[in-house]
C-alpha positions as CSV (number, residue, x, y, z in Angstrom):
1,M,18.8,11.7,-13.2
2,S,16.7,10.1,-15.8
3,E,13.6,10.8,-17.9
4,Y,12.0,8.1,-15.5
5,S,11.2,9.9,-12.7
6,E,10.2,13.0,-14.3
7,T,7.5,10.8,-16.7
8,H,6.6,8.4,-14.0
9,T,6.7,5.7,-16.8
10,S,9.2,2.6,-17.0
11,K,8.8,-0.4,-19.4
12,R,10.9,-3.3,-18.4
13,P,11.1,-6.2,-20.6
14,A,11.2,-9.5,-18.4
15,A,14.5,-11.1,-18.8
16,A,14.4,-14.8,-18.2
17,G,14.4,-15.4,-14.3
18,S,13.6,-11.7,-13.7
19,M,10.8,-12.4,-11.7
20,R,12.5,-15.0,-9.6
21,W,12.8,-13.7,-6.0
22,R,16.5,-12.9,-4.7
23,V,17.7,-12.7,-1.0
24,V,17.7,-9.3,-1.4
25,D,14.2,-8.6,-2.8
26,I,12.9,-11.0,0.2
27,A,15.4,-8.8,2.8
28,V,14.1,-5.2,1.3
29,A,10.6,-6.3,1.0
30,S,11.0,-7.5,4.6
31,V,12.5,-4.3,5.6
32,V,9.4,-2.5,4.3
33,G,7.1,-4.5,5.8
34,V,9.1,-3.8,9.7
35,A,9.2,-0.3,9.0
36,S,5.3,0.0,7.7
37,A,4.4,-1.8,10.8
38,L,5.6,0.3,13.4
39,I,4.2,3.4,11.6
40,Y,0.8,1.5,11.4
41,W,1.1,0.7,15.2
42,V,1.9,4.8,15.7
43,A,-1.2,5.9,13.4
44,A,-3.7,3.5,15.1
45,I,-2.7,5.3,18.3
46,A,-2.5,8.9,16.9
47,T,-5.8,8.9,15.2
48,A,-7.9,7.0,18.2
49,G,-8.9,10.9,19.1
50,P,-9.5,12.3,15.4
51,W,-11.6,9.1,14.3
52,P,-14.2,9.4,16.1
53,L,-14.2,13.2,16.1
54,L,-14.5,13.1,12.2
55,N,-17.2,10.5,12.2
56,A,-19.2,13.0,14.5
57,I,-18.7,15.9,11.7
58,V,-19.4,14.0,8.8
59,P,-20.2,10.1,9.1
60,G,-17.8,8.3,7.3
61,L,-15.4,10.8,6.9
62,P,-12.9,8.9,8.9
63,G,-12.2,6.8,5.7
64,L,-9.8,9.6,4.5
65,L,-7.3,8.3,7.5
66,N,-7.3,4.9,6.0
67,G,-4.1,5.8,3.9
68,L,-2.0,5.7,6.7
69,W,-2.4,1.6,6.9
70,L,-2.4,0.9,3.2
71,F,1.2,2.0,1.7
72,A,3.4,-1.1,2.4
73,A,2.2,-3.4,-0.6
74,P,2.6,0.0,-3.4
75,L,5.8,0.8,-2.0
76,A,7.2,-2.8,-1.8
77,L,5.7,-3.3,-5.3
78,V,7.6,-0.1,-7.1
79,I,10.8,-1.0,-4.9
80,V,11.2,-4.6,-5.7
81,C,9.4,-5.0,-9.0
82,K,8.1,-8.8,-8.4
83,P,5.0,-10.7,-8.0
84,G,4.1,-10.7,-4.8
85,A,6.1,-8.0,-3.3
86,G,3.1,-6.0,-2.0
87,L,1.3,-8.8,-0.3
88,F,4.5,-10.3,1.0
89,A,5.2,-6.5,2.6
90,E,1.8,-6.1,3.6
91,L,1.6,-9.5,5.3
92,V,4.6,-8.7,7.3
93,A,3.2,-5.7,8.2
94,G,0.2,-7.2,9.6
95,I,2.3,-9.8,11.6
96,L,4.1,-7.5,13.7
97,E,1.4,-4.9,13.9
98,A,-1.0,-8.0,15.3
99,L,2.0,-9.0,17.8
100,L,2.8,-5.3,18.6
101,G,-1.4,-5.3,19.7
102,N,-3.9,-3.3,18.2
103,M,-7.9,-2.7,18.6
104,W,-8.6,-5.1,16.0
105,G,-7.1,-8.6,17.0
106,G,-4.5,-10.7,15.2
107,A,-6.8,-12.4,12.9
108,E,-8.5,-9.3,11.7
109,T,-5.4,-7.9,11.0
110,L,-3.9,-10.7,8.9
111,L,-6.9,-10.8,7.2
112,I,-7.4,-7.3,5.9
113,A,-3.5,-7.2,5.3
114,L,-4.0,-10.0,2.7
115,I,-6.9,-8.2,1.6
116,Q,-5.1,-5.3,1.3
117,G,-2.0,-6.9,-0.3
118,A,-3.9,-8.8,-2.8
119,M,-5.7,-5.5,-4.2
120,A,-2.6,-3.3,-4.4
121,E,-1.1,-6.1,-6.9
122,L,-4.1,-6.0,-9.4
123,P,-3.0,-2.8,-11.4
124,F,0.6,-4.3,-11.6
125,L,-0.8,-8.1,-12.6
126,V,-2.5,-6.6,-15.3
127,G,0.5,-5.0,-16.8
128,G,1.9,-8.5,-16.5
129,Y,4.8,-7.0,-13.8
130,R,6.2,-5.2,-16.4
131,R,5.0,-1.8,-16.4
132,W,5.6,0.5,-13.5
133,S,5.0,4.0,-13.1
134,M,3.5,7.0,-11.0
135,P,-0.3,6.3,-12.4
136,R,0.0,2.9,-11.7
137,T,1.3,3.0,-8.0
138,L,-1.4,5.5,-7.8
139,V,-3.9,2.9,-8.8
140,S,-2.5,0.4,-6.8
141,G,-3.0,2.6,-3.6
142,A,-6.5,3.3,-4.4
143,C,-7.4,-0.4,-5.0
144,A,-5.9,-0.9,-1.6
145,G,-8.3,1.6,0.1
146,L,-11.0,0.0,-1.8
147,G,-10.2,-3.6,-0.2
148,C,-10.1,-1.8,2.8
149,G,-13.2,0.4,2.6
150,L,-15.2,-2.8,1.7
151,Y,-13.7,-5.0,4.2
152,S,-14.8,-2.9,7.0
153,F,-18.4,-3.1,5.9
154,F,-18.5,-6.8,5.4
155,S,-16.7,-7.6,8.1
156,H,-18.7,-5.4,10.6
157,L,-22.0,-6.5,9.2
158,Q,-22.5,-2.8,7.8
159,A,-23.0,-3.8,4.0
160,I,-26.5,-2.9,4.4
161,D,-25.6,0.9,4.7
162,L,-23.1,0.5,1.6
163,G,-25.0,2.3,-0.4
164,G,-25.8,4.8,2.1
165,K,-24.4,8.4,2.9
166,Y,-21.9,6.7,5.8
167,G,-20.9,3.7,3.1
168,I,-20.3,5.7,0.2
169,L,-18.0,8.2,2.0
170,Y,-16.5,6.0,3.8
171,V,-15.4,4.0,1.0
172,G,-14.5,7.0,-1.2
173,G,-12.7,8.1,1.3
174,S,-10.4,5.0,1.8
175,I,-10.3,5.1,-2.2
176,I,-8.8,8.5,-2.1
177,S,-6.7,8.3,1.2
178,G,-5.0,5.2,-0.6
179,A,-4.4,6.8,-4.0
180,L,-2.8,10.0,-2.3
181,V,-0.8,8.3,0.9
182,A,-0.3,5.1,-0.4
183,G,0.2,5.5,-4.1
184,L,1.3,8.9,-4.8
185,L,3.3,9.8,-1.5
186,M,4.8,6.5,-1.9
187,W,6.2,7.0,-5.5
188,Y,7.7,10.1,-4.6
189,L,9.0,8.3,-1.1
190,Y,10.6,5.5,-3.5
191,L,12.2,8.1,-5.8
192,A,14.0,9.8,-2.8
193,I,15.2,6.6,-1.7
194,A,16.3,5.7,-5.5
195,K,18.4,8.9,-5.6
196,T,20.2,7.7,-2.3
197,G,22.0,4.8,-4.4
198,V,20.8,2.3,-1.9
199,L,18.2,0.6,-4.1
200,G,21.3,-0.2,-6.7
201,A,20.4,-3.8,-6.6
202,F,17.0,-2.7,-8.3
203,A,16.4,-2.1,-11.6
204,S,13.7,0.4,-10.0
205,G,16.9,2.2,-8.5
206,R,19.4,2.1,-11.2
207,Q,16.8,3.9,-13.6
208,V,16.3,6.8,-11.2
209,R,20.4,7.1,-11.1
210,V,21.2,7.0,-14.6
């Protein structure tokens, strides 16, 4: 195994056309989205009980659970390493989750998927989609968490409480869970997948296998 997985840093100069999507990129990003949607749907059912309980203990604490709905974008980005991979995977997940049915409804599910996917892209966009690392993936998850937390307030007319205890805890918890679950955990999941050799069609997979 190369030092790539140990140092958590990769700088890949983009060759001509390397930013263009291939069929395999679309296929893998779609698989990430579909798998994530199923987990999102199960997570919504599994947290239906703990959510109000946590909120009763400390208002805003359920934000710590939001990472369970944020990981499609960071995982797709660090595997596919193409602009828009996170947004694409998150939208696929949102569409399927909406079709499966959830408490938020189709339109709201797609909107929040769009926001979370776009926010997750930001850290990689800043690096010109040439820097792929564990810290950047962690920040990607945190950004998705920030988007999720803020959306919940502005979409449900709770923005007035954003500076209050509930708002701070909810948004802060969303950022923390996004960083840990959607960022850090997905980085190590990506490494585990890459070590199996199934990502041989991707630079992200070949570097881990070297």
